[in-house]
N, C-alpha and C positions, 0 to 999 in steps of 0.2 A: 451306369451313365450318361445318359442325357442330363444325368440332375448335377451332374461331376460340371462339361460343359453350359451350364445355364450359373451357376456360380465362377463359373471363372470367366464368360462372360459376364460380365458385370457392365453395365451403357448409364452415361448418366457425368453429368459434369465436374472438372475435382474442382476441392476450395481456393484456384489459385486463376483457373477458367474463372471462376466466375469473380474473382477480386480485378482481369486485367479487364475482362467487361462491366464493371459499374466503376471503372477508371475515365475512363474511354465513354461514358454515357455523362459524368461528369463534367468531365473535358468541354462536350456539346451544349454542355444547358450551362457553364460560365460560359463560354462564346455567345451565346445564345440569347440571354439573358437582353444583356446593354440593346441588342440591338432592337429588345423586347418592347424598350421600356423609352427608349427613345421613339420610337413609333409610337408609344401613344403622346410624346410631349409634343409631336410632327401636331398629330396628330388634334394638343392641343389649343397648338399654338393658330393654327390652320380656323381652328372653333373664332377662334378672341378674332385675328385679320373682317373671319366676316360678319363678326356681329358690331367687328369700324365698319362695314361700309356696307352694311344695312339705316346703322344708325343714319352716316353720312348723307342716306338716298332717301333718308325723311330728314331730312333741314335737308336737304335738297327739292322736296317737296313742297317743304314750307318755304321759303326765298320763291319760290318759283308761285307757291294760291298768294303771297302775299302781295306776288310786283304792286308797286305803287302806293301801298303802303306803307308809314314810315309809324315805326320798323316794321320791318317786312317780313320779322316772325313775332312772339313774341315777347310782352311790354317789360318780362326780368328779364329780355337782357336789349345791347342796347347796338349803335352803330355809330361808332370811331372811323378817325382815314379812308374815309367809306368803303369801310369794308365792315362783316361783321364780325361782331366778336359777343358768344355766347358760352353756357355753358345748357347743359341740356343735361338730363340726369333721373333714367329709370327708376319707376317707383312701383309696387306696388298697386294701391289703390289705383294710380296716375288714368283719366281719365282723357286730356288733353289731349289737342290734334296728336305728339311728337311719341307720347305711351300708345296709340290708336295705332299710328304710322311703323314702328318697330313691332312693336308685336309682345306676345311674350316670349317669344326666342330669350330675349335676350337678360339676362340676368339681373333681377332687381338690386339698384341702389350701381349700374353702370355708370359711368361721365367720359359726355365729348364739349372739347374744345373744341370749338372755332377760333383762331384768332385773327386780328387784321390781315392779317401777308395771308391765308388762307382763301381768301375769297379774291373771285378775274372776275370780275365784275357781277353776275349774280349766278354763278355757275360757283361754288367748293370746288375746292384743289386739292388742298389736304384740312387735314383736324388730329385730336390724340384721342388715342379712345382707351380711358383705363377699368376693368373687367375681366371675369371671370379668371383672375389671376397674372392676369396680361399689364402691358403697355402697349397698345399702337400704337406710333406714326403713319401716317398716309400724307405724304407728299410727289406731286405729278404724280399718283395714277399711281406709285409706289405704295409699300404695305414693310413695318417692319416690326420685327411680333420681340415684345423685350419680358422676360419670365419676372417677374414681383418679389421685390425679396422681401419676402415680415420682415415684420419691425423690428426694434430688437423691445427687450424687459424692463419696463420700470428699470432703474439705478434704484438700489437703495439708498 
């Protein structure tokens, strides 16, 4: 008698129940994966903005240290329209003051462009940073990051 009860009292999931559970898991995964991708993109954007601000601070230090000098920043840059116009690029073997100030946190080849309109007296109010896959524009304390689109392959 006990053997018949054990055989008739089978416990487990039917194929239909397993399929329903798998469908529910797939729907949840499809809903959550795009949000995780968005978190990754947002964190990369925040990293690029921080790199831009580090470079902006480094350039500000160069300007402050060079007050009274002409030009107040490295000679590769020029003075125009009462403001500094300069392009700074990080390099692997950079031992100049700018590369030392930004340190190893900014990727090699990152470019900072400071235009005449970005200088308010001796204070930098903005710049354009290109690096880490983003173009970051800082103007009046606000930073916006736009993902760089890859260059199209050369035509035939």
